[in-house]
C-alpha positions, 0 to 999 in steps of 0.5 A: 494491537496486533490481531489474529492472523485471518489467512493461512500461515506461511513461513516467508523465509523458506522460498516455496519450490512450487505452488500447490495445485489450488494456488495453480487453478487461483492464479492460472491467468498470472501465470500464462503471462511471460510477464509473471508465469510460475517464478514470478508468482512465487515471488509474489507468494514469498513477498510481504507487503505492509499497507499503512491506512485501510480508507478509500487508498488501502481498500482497492490496494488490498483487494487487489495484493490479497487477489494477485497472491502476495503472501503475506499483507500486513495491513495498519489502521487505528480507525472504525467503519464510519457510514460515511466511508461507504462512499469511497471504502469499498472494502467494508459494508453495512454490516462492518459499521461500528467495527475496526477497520483492521478487522473488517478488512481481515475478514474480507480478504480472508473471504477473497483468499484463505491461502495467504498470511494476513495481519491486521494491526489496530494501532496508529503508526507512530515512531515508537512502533514503526519497527516493530510493524514494519521492519520485515516488509518488502514494500510499505504503501503509504495509504494514509490520509495525512502528513505526519504519517506521510512524512513519518514513512517516508523517512523510515523508509529511507533509512530502512532502504526499502521501497515506499509507494505512496498514493493520495486524492483529493478532489478529482485530482490523485498522484502515486509516486514510487520511492526505491530507497535500494538505490539514490532516490529522491524521497517525498519531503524533497517533493512535499517538503515538510512544513511547521503546519500541517495543511488542514486539506483532506478528504473529510472537509473536501471531499473526494470523487470515490472511484477516483480513489479506486484508481489510485490504490489500484495503482499503488497495488500494481506498482507493487507487484511490477516491483516484486516482478523486477519490472520496475526499478527507481522512482517515480510520480504520476498524476491522474486527472479524475475528470478526464482520465488522463494521467501525467508522469514526472521525473523526480529530483533529489532537493538539495536543502531536503532535511530529510534526506540531509539526516539519513 
């Protein structure tokens, strides 16, 4: 179910020539940066980013993407806000308990930035509806919490030659991976081969350090912004230790036996 947009409507197909006066004030700290500037901010305004999962990772990612001025944000989640979410899912407040996450997220994001197009979607992404909701996205953020969705998004983005930014965190460790399928690239299944049985380990039964999800989700948002601005290309993986705050970067390689890559 796609819910009505809470933000200002915009046509991303017609590239704006200038920012409005209010947008120039709102994004003034971006405009001061040589790495962004007017042209960079216009790239963000014309971008469409889709975030799958509005939980611990999706919350910080959506807040920063909305604040940064991403012109169109689609965010997808079929869950409702529960009291146990509030330890880490910073989009939500006590008064959101029992509400659909997509609905509550849209209200909060609209109160942060009413100059962007917000598209909340209350569904569970599957092979039947994925094209409908993700086909026009420039970048997809995988903020989901299950392997079934991760492999589905991986296969879709690989087939569509889109950029996939995948985040995960459990316990005190997290990781961010960027798969740039606009060029030859390893995929998520190259790094984590798909198995018949999904591992049952997740935040619900193992736990996770709340601020760690903020770090990973923010890194996903920053990666998306850097890709849109043209500062980053290619695929990469970074692991974060939530106790030491250390970050390790790894080179990614295609697995010649990868089932997903062989079927693209």
